[in-house]
Every structure is written in C-alpha cells, then in structure tokens.
C-alpha positions as CSV (number, residue, x, y, z in Angstrom):
1,M,-160.4,73.9,-154.3
2,S,-160.8,71.7,-157.4
3,T,-157.4,72.9,-158.6
4,I,-155.9,71.8,-155.3
5,H,-157.5,68.4,-155.5
6,Q,-155.9,67.8,-159.0
7,S,-152.4,68.9,-158.1
8,G,-150.7,65.8,-156.9
9,I,-150.1,66.9,-153.3
10,A,-148.1,64.7,-151.0
11,V,-147.5,64.9,-147.2
12,V,-144.3,63.7,-145.5
13,I,-144.5,63.0,-141.8
14,P,-141.1,62.3,-140.1
15,S,-141.9,60.0,-137.3
16,Y,-139.9,59.6,-134.1
17,R,-141.4,59.1,-130.7
18,V,-144.8,60.4,-131.8
19,T,-147.0,57.3,-131.3
20,R,-149.4,59.3,-129.1
21,H,-150.2,61.7,-132.0
22,I,-149.3,60.1,-135.3
23,L,-152.7,58.5,-136.0
24,G,-154.6,61.7,-135.2
25,V,-152.2,63.7,-137.5
26,I,-153.0,61.3,-140.4
27,A,-156.7,61.4,-139.7
28,G,-156.7,65.2,-139.9
29,I,-155.2,65.3,-143.4
30,G,-157.8,66.4,-145.9
31,A,-158.9,64.9,-149.2
32,E,-156.8,67.4,-151.2
33,V,-153.7,65.2,-150.4
34,S,-153.0,62.3,-152.7
35,R,-150.2,60.5,-150.9
36,I,-149.0,60.4,-147.3
37,Y,-145.5,59.2,-146.5
38,V,-144.8,58.3,-142.9
39,V,-141.1,58.0,-142.4
40,D,-140.2,55.9,-139.3
41,D,-136.8,57.3,-138.4
42,K,-135.7,54.2,-136.4
43,C,-138.4,55.2,-133.8
44,P,-137.8,53.3,-130.5
45,D,-141.6,53.2,-130.0
46,G,-142.3,51.6,-133.3
47,S,-144.4,54.3,-134.8
48,G,-144.1,52.8,-138.3
49,A,-145.5,49.5,-137.1
50,L,-148.3,51.3,-135.3
51,V,-149.4,53.1,-138.5
52,R,-149.2,49.8,-140.5
53,S,-151.4,48.0,-138.0
54,S,-153.9,50.7,-137.1
55,C,-154.2,53.0,-140.1
56,V,-156.6,52.1,-142.9
57,D,-156.0,55.2,-145.0
58,A,-155.1,53.9,-148.5
59,R,-153.0,57.0,-149.2
60,V,-150.5,56.1,-146.5
61,T,-147.1,54.6,-147.3
62,V,-144.8,53.7,-144.4
63,I,-141.0,53.9,-144.9
64,E,-138.6,52.7,-142.3
65,H,-135.0,53.8,-141.7
66,E,-132.6,51.1,-140.5
67,Q,-130.6,53.9,-138.7
68,N,-131.8,57.2,-137.2
69,Q,-131.0,60.0,-139.6
70,G,-132.7,62.9,-137.8
71,V,-135.7,65.0,-139.1
72,G,-133.8,66.2,-142.1
73,G,-132.9,62.7,-143.2
74,A,-136.5,61.6,-142.7
75,V,-137.8,64.5,-144.8
76,M,-135.3,63.9,-147.6
77,T,-136.4,60.2,-147.7
78,G,-140.0,61.4,-148.0
79,Y,-139.1,63.9,-150.7
80,R,-137.4,61.2,-152.8
81,A,-140.4,58.9,-152.5
82,A,-142.8,61.7,-153.5
83,I,-140.7,62.8,-156.5
84,A,-140.4,59.1,-157.6
85,D,-144.2,58.8,-157.5
86,G,-144.7,61.9,-159.6
87,M,-146.1,64.2,-156.9
88,S,-146.1,68.0,-157.7
89,I,-146.1,69.5,-154.3
90,I,-144.7,68.0,-151.1
91,V,-145.9,69.2,-147.7
92,K,-143.9,68.4,-144.5
93,V,-146.0,68.0,-141.3
94,D,-144.6,67.0,-138.0
95,G,-146.1,63.9,-136.3
96,D,-146.4,65.5,-132.8
97,G,-149.8,67.1,-133.4
98,Q,-148.6,70.7,-133.2
99,M,-149.5,71.5,-136.8
100,D,-153.1,71.9,-138.0
101,A,-153.4,69.9,-141.2
102,R,-156.4,72.0,-142.2
103,L,-153.9,74.7,-143.1
104,I,-152.3,72.6,-145.9
105,P,-154.3,74.4,-148.7
106,L,-152.9,77.7,-147.4
107,F,-149.4,76.4,-147.8
108,V,-149.9,74.9,-151.3
109,T,-151.9,77.8,-152.8
110,P,-149.0,80.2,-153.3
111,I,-147.1,77.4,-155.1
112,L,-150.0,76.5,-157.3
113,R,-150.4,80.2,-158.2
114,G,-146.8,80.4,-159.3
115,E,-145.9,82.8,-156.5
116,A,-143.5,80.6,-154.6
117,D,-141.3,77.5,-154.7
118,Y,-141.4,76.9,-151.0
119,T,-143.7,78.0,-148.2
120,K,-143.2,77.9,-144.5
121,G,-145.2,78.7,-141.4
122,N,-144.7,81.9,-139.4
123,R,-146.0,81.8,-135.8
124,F,-145.1,85.5,-135.2
125,F,-147.6,87.0,-137.6
126,D,-150.4,87.5,-135.1
127,L,-149.2,89.4,-132.1
128,E,-152.1,88.2,-130.0
129,Q,-150.9,84.6,-130.5
130,I,-147.3,85.2,-129.6
131,G,-148.2,85.2,-125.9
132,A,-148.9,81.4,-126.2
133,M,-145.3,80.7,-127.1
134,P,-143.0,79.8,-124.1
135,P,-140.6,82.7,-123.3
136,M,-137.4,80.7,-124.0
137,R,-138.7,79.6,-127.4
138,L,-139.7,83.1,-128.2
139,F,-136.2,84.4,-127.4
140,G,-134.6,81.5,-129.3
141,N,-136.7,82.0,-132.4
142,A,-136.0,85.8,-132.4
143,V,-132.2,85.2,-132.2
144,L,-132.3,82.4,-134.8
145,S,-134.5,84.5,-137.2
146,L,-131.9,87.3,-137.2
147,M,-129.0,84.9,-137.8
148,T,-131.0,83.2,-140.5
149,K,-131.7,86.4,-142.4
150,L,-128.0,86.9,-142.7
151,S,-127.0,83.3,-143.5
152,S,-129.9,82.5,-145.9
153,G,-130.4,85.8,-147.6
154,Y,-134.2,85.7,-147.1
155,W,-134.6,89.0,-145.3
156,D,-138.4,89.0,-145.5
157,L,-138.8,85.7,-143.5
158,F,-139.3,85.0,-139.8
159,D,-139.6,81.9,-137.6
160,P,-136.9,79.9,-139.4
161,T,-137.3,76.8,-137.2
162,N,-140.9,76.3,-138.2
163,G,-141.3,72.8,-139.6
164,F,-144.6,73.3,-141.4
165,T,-143.5,73.6,-145.0
166,A,-144.4,72.9,-148.6
167,I,-142.2,72.7,-151.7
168,H,-142.7,72.3,-155.4
169,A,-141.2,69.1,-156.6
170,D,-139.2,70.9,-159.3
171,A,-137.4,72.9,-156.6
172,A,-137.0,69.8,-154.4
173,K,-135.3,67.9,-157.3
174,H,-132.5,70.5,-157.4
175,L,-131.7,70.2,-153.7
176,P,-128.4,68.6,-152.7
177,F,-130.0,65.9,-150.6
178,N,-126.8,64.5,-149.2
179,K,-125.5,67.9,-148.0
180,I,-128.5,69.3,-146.2
181,S,-128.2,69.2,-142.4
182,R,-130.0,66.2,-141.0
183,R,-130.9,67.3,-137.5
184,Y,-132.0,70.4,-135.6
185,F,-130.4,72.8,-138.2
186,F,-132.4,71.2,-141.0
187,E,-135.1,73.9,-141.5
188,T,-132.6,76.7,-141.5
189,D,-130.1,74.9,-143.8
190,M,-133.0,74.3,-146.2
191,L,-133.4,78.1,-146.6
192,F,-129.7,78.5,-147.3
193,R,-129.8,75.8,-150.0
194,L,-133.0,77.3,-151.5
195,N,-131.3,80.7,-151.7
196,T,-128.4,79.2,-153.6
197,L,-131.0,77.9,-156.1
198,Q,-132.6,81.4,-156.2
199,A,-135.9,79.8,-155.1
200,V,-138.8,82.0,-154.0
201,V,-139.8,81.4,-150.3
202,V,-143.0,82.8,-148.7
203,D,-144.2,82.9,-145.1
204,V,-147.6,81.5,-144.2
205,P,-149.2,82.9,-141.0
206,M,-150.2,80.3,-138.5
207,D,-151.0,80.1,-134.8
208,A,-148.4,79.0,-132.2
209,S,-149.5,75.7,-130.6
210,Y,-147.8,73.8,-127.9
211,G,-149.1,70.7,-126.2
212,D,-147.5,67.7,-124.5
213,E,-144.9,67.0,-127.2
214,V,-141.3,66.2,-126.3
215,S,-138.7,68.7,-127.4
216,N,-135.0,67.9,-127.5
217,L,-133.9,71.3,-128.7
218,K,-131.6,73.0,-126.1
219,I,-130.8,76.7,-126.0
220,S,-127.1,75.8,-126.1
221,K,-127.6,74.7,-129.7
222,I,-128.4,78.3,-130.6
223,V,-125.2,79.8,-129.2
224,T,-122.8,77.0,-130.2
225,E,-123.6,74.7,-133.1
226,F,-126.1,77.0,-134.8
227,M,-123.9,80.0,-134.6
228,V,-121.0,78.1,-136.3
229,K,-123.3,76.8,-139.0
230,H,-124.8,80.2,-139.7
231,V,-121.4,81.8,-140.1
232,R,-120.4,78.9,-142.5
233,N,-123.6,79.3,-144.6
234,F,-123.2,83.1,-144.7
235,G,-119.7,82.8,-146.1
236,K,-120.8,80.2,-148.7
237,R,-123.8,82.2,-149.8
238,I,-121.7,85.4,-150.3
239,F,-119.1,83.5,-152.3
240,Y,-121.7,81.7,-154.4
241,N,-124.0,84.7,-155.1
242,Y,-121.5,87.5,-155.3
243,Y,-118.3,86.0,-156.7
244,L,-118.9,82.6,-158.3
245,R,-122.2,83.1,-160.1
246,N,-122.3,86.8,-160.5
247,M,-120.3,89.9,-159.7
248,S,-121.7,93.4,-159.0
249,L,-120.9,96.6,-157.2
250,A,-121.8,94.8,-154.0
251,S,-119.0,92.3,-154.6
252,I,-116.6,95.2,-154.1
253,E,-118.5,97.0,-151.3
254,L,-118.3,94.2,-148.8
255,P,-114.5,93.4,-148.8
256,A,-113.6,97.1,-149.2
257,G,-115.9,98.0,-146.3
258,I,-114.5,95.3,-144.0
259,I,-110.9,96.3,-144.8
260,L,-111.5,100.0,-144.1
261,F,-113.5,99.3,-141.0
262,V,-110.8,97.0,-139.5
263,L,-108.0,99.4,-140.5
264,G,-109.8,102.3,-138.8
265,A,-110.6,100.3,-135.7
266,V,-107.1,98.9,-135.3
267,Y,-105.4,102.2,-136.0
268,G,-107.6,104.0,-133.5
269,A,-107.3,101.4,-130.8
270,V,-103.5,101.3,-131.1
271,H,-103.2,105.1,-130.8
272,W,-105.7,105.3,-128.0
273,V,-103.9,102.7,-125.9
274,S,-100.6,104.5,-126.7
275,S,-102.0,107.9,-125.6
276,A,-103.5,106.4,-122.5
277,H,-100.2,104.9,-121.4
278,A,-98.4,108.2,-122.1
279,G,-101.1,110.1,-120.2
280,V,-101.8,112.5,-123.0
281,E,-104.8,113.3,-125.2
282,T,-105.0,111.7,-128.6
283,P,-104.4,114.3,-131.3
284,A,-107.4,115.4,-133.3
285,G,-105.7,114.4,-136.5
286,T,-105.1,110.9,-135.3
287,V,-108.7,110.6,-134.3
288,M,-109.8,111.7,-137.8
289,L,-107.4,109.2,-139.4
290,A,-109.1,106.4,-137.4
291,A,-112.7,107.7,-137.8
292,V,-112.7,108.3,-141.5
293,P,-111.9,104.8,-142.7
294,L,-114.0,103.3,-140.0
295,L,-117.1,105.4,-141.0
296,M,-116.4,104.7,-144.7
297,G,-116.1,101.0,-144.0
298,M,-119.4,101.0,-142.1
299,Q,-121.1,102.9,-145.0
300,L,-119.9,100.4,-147.6
301,I,-121.0,97.4,-145.4
302,L,-124.5,99.0,-145.0
303,A,-124.6,99.5,-148.8
304,F,-123.8,95.9,-149.3
305,L,-126.6,94.8,-146.9
306,A,-129.0,97.1,-148.7
307,N,-128.1,95.4,-152.0
308,D,-128.4,92.0,-150.4
309,I,-131.9,92.8,-149.0
310,A,-133.0,94.0,-152.4
311,S,-131.7,90.8,-154.0
312,V,-134.2,88.4,-152.3
313,P,-135.4,86.0,-155.2
314,K,-138.6,87.1,-156.8
315,R,-139.1,84.7,-159.8
316,P,-140.0,81.1,-158.8
317,L,-137.5,78.4,-159.7
318,H,-140.2,76.0,-160.9
319,K,-141.3,78.4,-163.5
320,K,-137.7,78.6,-164.8
321,T,-137.3,74.8,-164.9
322,R,-140.6,74.4,-166.6
323,A,-139.4,76.7,-169.4
324,W,-136.3,74.5,-169.7
325,R,-138.4,71.5,-170.3
326,L,-140.6,73.0,-173.0
327,P,-140.1,71.4,-176.4
328,C,-138.1,73.4,-179.0
329,P,-140.2,74.7,-181.8
330,E,-139.7,73.0,-185.1
C-alpha cells in the first residue's frame, strides 16, 4: 500500500447531471489518490459549482467546460490536467455512484507492477453477479464485446463499455486526444487507439451495480452508430498493424481468404440459380468448383483470426517509453 501512496495517482470524474451522487463519490476516494479532477461538462445542474461550494477536500480541482463535449471530452480534459501536474496514473471514475472507489488500488496495482498500461472493469467475471444486470444491458454488452474484440484487437477483454478505468500517464501522453470519440463510443474507441499504440490492457473483475442513475444509452446506438464505427476501426486497425507498420503471413491470409471466399460464394450462387431456373440438378463438378475456393477462403480467414488473437500486446508501452528516456551512457 505504501507504494500506491507514493505513485502520484489522480482521479478524473466527468460530471454531467450527477449532483445527487458527486459529493458521495468524492468522499469515497481513499488517501492513495493525490489529485481529484472534477470536470463539469457544461452540466445543467451546476455540479461544478456544487463541488466548489460544498466540498472541502483539498485534493479536488474543478474544471468547467464552456460547451458540452461528452464523457470522452471530459475525460481527455482530465487526462491533460493530470499529465500537466505530473501524475503517474490516472483513474477515471463516473460521478453517478455506480463505481466503488475502494477498488481503485485493484485498478492501479497491475500498472504499478509493470503488467499493464491500461486497466478496465469487467462486470461479467462473477457469474453470480451477472443476474443483477438488467437484461437489455446484458444483451447489449455481449454484442458490443464481440464487436469490440474484432475492432480493437483485444480478444481477451470483455465488457467494453465499462467506464471504470486506469491508465499510465506515459500511455495517455501518446493518445490522439483530438481523434478519440467524445460520446457513447468513447470507452470502445479508447481500446482501438490503445491497440494501435501496442499498449497492454487488463480486465479487473468488479460487481455490477445499478441504482437510480440516469442512462441515455439507447439500444439503437448498438445496431447503427456503434456498428459503423466498429467496422471503421476494424479496417483502420488491420491497415495500421498488418500493412503500414508491419507485414507478415497474416497480411496475405486475410485478402486471399476474402477473395477466395467471395469468388466461391458468387460462383456457387450464380450456378445454383441458373440450375434452379432450368429445373436441373447442379453438376457435381460445379459444386466442387464453388466449394473448394469457399472452404479455402474460410480456412485462410480463420488462420488470420488465429494470428490476430495471438498478437494481443504483451509488453507494456510505458516500459518501452521509459527505456527511450534513459540517458545514453557516456
């Protein structure tokens, strides 16, 4: 615990319509935290003013946005402030009281040990606790988790929308702050950006907790906006990791697999429709000509996915950047 106390830990709390909970959230943050940044994201209830007038915790700094920037914008503002103040680890906690601040040591410990650059909560770890999650959220998180594995490349993570996170400042410094999604897609987009940096991300088990908080996330976001953004991020990640920065056998497997699969499927469909209209059976040779490239294409795509799964980053980014900063021997 003494190591945690000496590590320069900051907490960022994006604040928007959380006046009923924000003071309790701050009060629950332990002594291991050095700074607390409350970012009032143009809150209509004046949460920033409430904290200024009612909170006596000397660690608290209130930052106010002139315009609403969404949770992502608020977190980026907090990251910048923490980095400027020389903090080493930055924890993000929501202001709605859902997250138990007593878990902060669990989130920062893997980073302190050099095992991760970024940690995030996982409410699906304990099967007994999953029953506490509303069915619609359970379904939405399951769908989003599958899409996020593909788009981010972190195949060993779950619960991508979980907002309880911690990040090493050296990793945060390399994030493209102006490009990260500002609103509901923020947590998922963070994972994509971290993968392009080859940062190590680790899940931290936590319980699901739902009270009287107000949620604006609609299921339609999953099947429309989120789907489009996941496809975009998947394409960018594949290009960055397999063609721009590096090339391997997997760089050939994916395009070759897609081409063969599409050719086999189209060839088979055309001849099946033609035979159906003619009222005759499709010749066995034609079936084989369609099936062989289709199966070969599927095998190549699966081989690519196996390579992608095996390529999840293992060496923390902040260890690499620390090596860059070491003085050269004389």
